[in-house]
N, C-alpha and C positions, 0 to 999 in steps of 0.2 A: 467398501464403505468404512469410515472410521468407526471403531467401536466406541460407544459412549456409556460411561458408567452412571449408575444412579448416584445422585449426590444431593447433599443438603445445601441449598443456595445461601442460606444464612441462618442465624440463630432464630429468626422470627418466621421465616417463610416455609420451613420444612422442605420436603422433597420437591424438586422443581419440575414435577410433572413430566410430560413427554416433550418438553421444549428441545428442539434441535439447535445446538450451538454451532455457528459457522464463524470461522476466523479467516483473516488474511494478514499477510505480513509485509512490511515495507523494509527494504534494504537500500543502502546507498553504495555507489561504485567505489571500490577501494583505490587508494592513492599509492600505496606501497606494497611490497611483497608480504610484509607482516600483516597489513590490513587485509590483503587478499586471502591470506591463510585463515584469519579470523572470520571473514565473511563466509567462506565456503565450509568451514567447520559449523558455523551457525545454520547455513542452508541445509547441510546434511543432518543436523540435529532436529530441525523443525520440519523437514520435508515429510517424515512419516506421519505427521499429524494431518496430512492431506488438506492443506488450506484451500479455500476457494480460488485464491490466486496469490501471487507475490508481486509486489510492485517494486520498481527500480527508479530511484530519483534522478533528477536531471541537473541539479546544481544551480547556484545563483548565476544569472546571466548566461545560462547554457554552458557553463564552464566544464561540466563533466560529460559533454555530449559523446565523445569517443568512448569513454569508460562506461557510460550507460549502455551504449550499443554493444560493447564487448560483454558486459555482464548479462544482458538479455540474451545475447547469442549463446553464451555458455549455459544458461538455464534451459534454453530450447534444446541444445545439443546433448546435454548430459543429465537432465532430470526429467521426470514426468510432471513437473510443476507447470502451472499455467502462469506465464509472465504477463504483467501489465506494465507497459512501458510509459513512463512519465514523458510528457511533451509540453513545452512552454512556448510562449509567444516571443521570448526575449532573443535579441541579437540574430534574427533571421527573417528573411522575406517570406511571404506566403508561399511562393513557389518552392523554396528550400524546405519548408516545413511539410508541404504537400508531398514532396519527394520522399521524405522520411516516412510519412504515413503509408505511402504506397509500398515502400520497401518492407516496412514492418508487416504489412498484410501479406505480401508475397512470401515472407519468411515464416508465416504461421502465427504471428502475433494477432490475437483477436480481441485485445482489450487495451485501451489507451486511457491514461489518466491525464486529462487536459487541464492545464493550469496557466494562469497568466505568467507566473514566474517572478522572481525577484530581480531588481535592477543589477547590472554587472557590479556596481559598487557595494551591493549588499544593503544592510539595514541603514536607514538614514538618508539614502539617496532617493530622490523623487523619481517615480516610475514614468517613463515616456515610451510610447509604442515605437517599435523599430520602423523606420521609413519603409513603406511597402510591405510591412508585416501585419499580422493580426493585431487588432487594437486591444483586445482583452480576451478573457477565457471564453466568453459567450461566442465571440466571433470565431475563435479557434474550434469550438465544438461544432459550429455550423460548417466550417471548412472541412473538418473531418467527416461529417455526415454526408457531404457532397461526394466524397471520395470512396468511402467504404462503409459497409454495414458491420462495424465493429461495436463492441461494448464500450461505452464511454463513461468514465467516472470523473467527477469534479470535486472541488473542495467546498466545504461549508464552514462557517465560523460562528460558533455559539456565542462568542463575546465580540463579534463583528471583526472584520478585517481591519488592520490598523489604518489602511488608506481610505476606508469608507467613512464618509462624513457623518452618517447617522445609521442607526440600526435598520431603518426602513430602506435606506439606500443600499445597504448590504443585502437585504432581502430582495430588492429589485434586481441585483446582479444574479443572485441564485435563480430567481424566476427566469431571467434572460437565458441562463445556461440550460435550464430545463426546457424552455421553449425552443432552444436551438437543437435539442436532442439528447441531453444528458440522461443516462440511465440510473445513476446512483450518485450520491454525494457522501464523501467521507469527511468527518469533521476534523478541524484542528484539535489538538489535544486539550484537555481541560482536567482540572483536579476536583472541581465541585460539580457533582452530578446534577444539581439543580440547574446549573447553566444549560446543560444539554436538554433537559426536559422543558424548560421555559422556551428555549430556542425551537424545539420540536413543536410546541404549541403554536408559536408564531408562524412557523413554516406551514403547518397544516391549515391554519386560519387563512393563509394566502391561497389555499387550494393546491399547494404543491404536494404531490403524493408519491414521489420517488422515495426509495429507501434513504434514510439519513443515518449512516453507520457511524457510531462513535469511534473516534480515534483515541487510542490509549497509549500513553507514553509511560512505560515502567521507569521509575526513577533510578537509573543505574548510578547516576552521579548528581547529587542535588544542586551543586553550584552550576553545573552545565545545564541542567533542566531549568533552573531559574533564569539563566541567560537566554535560553531558547524562548522561554515564556515572555520575557520582556521584549524580545525582538518581534514576536508574532502577536502580541496583545493578549496573551492568556494570563489570567490572574493566578497568583500563588497564595493560597490561604495561609494565614498565620499559623494554623495548627500544623500544616505540613512543614513549614520552616522549623517549628519547635520540635517536631519529631526527629529531624536530622541534626538538630543543634548539638554541638560538642562531639560529633562523630567523624570529623575530618580525618583523624588519625586512627580510626577504629573501623577498618573495612569490613570485618566480620559482622559486627553489630549493625553497621550501615546496610549490609546486604539483607539481614533479617528484617530490619525496619522497612526496607524497600519492598520486600515480598509481602509484608503485612499490609502496607498501604495499598499496593496494587490489588491484593485479594479483596480488601474492603470495597474498593471502587467497583471492580467488575461484578462482585456478588451482589452489591446493591443494585447495579444496573440490571442484572438478571432478575432480581426480585421485582423490579419495576417494569418487566416485560421485554427487555432487550435480549435478542438472540444472535445478533451479528456484531462482530468486533474487528476493528482494523488496528493492528499493533505496530507502532513505530519501534522497531527492534533495536535501532542503533547498531545493527550488525552483531548483536549479542543474543545468544539463545537461552541462557540458563533461566533467567527470570521469566521470560515469555513462555518458555516450555512449562515451567512450574504453574503459571497462571492457567495455561490451557489444560493442564492436568486437573487443576482444581475445578475447571469448568466441565470436566467430564470427558475430555478428549483423550483418546488413547492411540498409540502408534498403529499405523497400518502395517499389515504383514508384508506387503509387497516391497521389493527392493527399490531404492531411489533411482538407480541408474538403469536405463534401457538403451542398449546399443543396437542399431539397425544397420545391417550390411547394405551397401549400395545406396546410401542416403544421398539425396540431392543437396545442392548448395545454393543458397541465396546470398545476395550481397546487399549490405546496408550502406547507403551513401553517407559520407562524412565530409566535413569541411576540407577544402583544399584537395578534393578528389580522392582521398583515401577511402578504402572500402573494407568492410568487415564481413567475412563469410559466416553463414549460418547453416549447419548441417541439419538434414532431416525434415525440412519444412513440408515437403510433399506428403511424406508419411504421417507427420504430426497433424497436418490439416485433415487428412483422411481419418485419423484416429479420433480427432476432436468431434467429428460428425457422428460418431457411434454412441449408442447407449452403453450403460455400464457392463452388461453381459457381453455385448459385442466387443467392447474394449478388452475384456479379459481374454477373449479368443484371439483378438488381434495381437495382443502382447505375447501370448503363448506362441503364436506363429512367428513373431519377430525373434523371440529367443531361440526358437528352433532353427531359424535361418542363420542366426549367428553361430550356432553350434556346428553347422555343416561346413 
């Protein structure tokens, strides 16, 4: 279990009681060797915090499919982390997507983040379902549910999805995803916490009772964050722009401001009853790690890497017939079915086998 320190949630709330904070992290597949190095340094830095899971994105138009599979494969093979593989409806027929789901299940992936996905042309292009493919995220969730008993997370939009005509239409889509079998929703990032709580009120008024986990984007780069926000329909408060104003050539101060902004946001959320957070890491660990420390999370003593001799190999189907191997899926599935005490014994046995 992650050790959790007593902490003051804010200047006004005092000690945050016995609230257990749970976090998850999102990463994206690297494009270059340098980006690959940055990603895995971040994974190694954040892994000891024992997140509930780590998700791996899919890219606009399914453009990172091979790299997503490879990253999930490596997480399964080289870490004790629980990967959640993103899956979209874009650029694939139902049968192709179903094959990926089955392969993930065989490989030991028990959590899928089901998304509609962005058009291949990115922002500005009108979305159109792929011929013979799933029409939307709700249809994708239903398709996954027919194949496997995996955990399914979906997206939620406090300021509504850019393609939704109205707030009510946006809630209709969330309801459809829940009715299809979604277990959890993770929100698009937001900078004004009131957006989240107003959205939560609307969701609960609809009778939707699954967890709505706030997505947090630590502002590593304000210009980049602003561009992301414009693309996904998230508003950028004037006060946030003012905090970063004049700091383009002052990275040291910019980093301090970023930490302060993120701290204010998450501690206010804790004050108001939030205990689960999903962090969009942008493959950078330092700021996310600091926020988690502030939330009371401390590194786990167990090592990140566990090697098991004689591990099995699963293959993930990729476009054009390529396949990616995943080590250890049999043992990992067995381990995932155990409770915490049994897992400790299981891991001790695995280490002993490796030493022989």
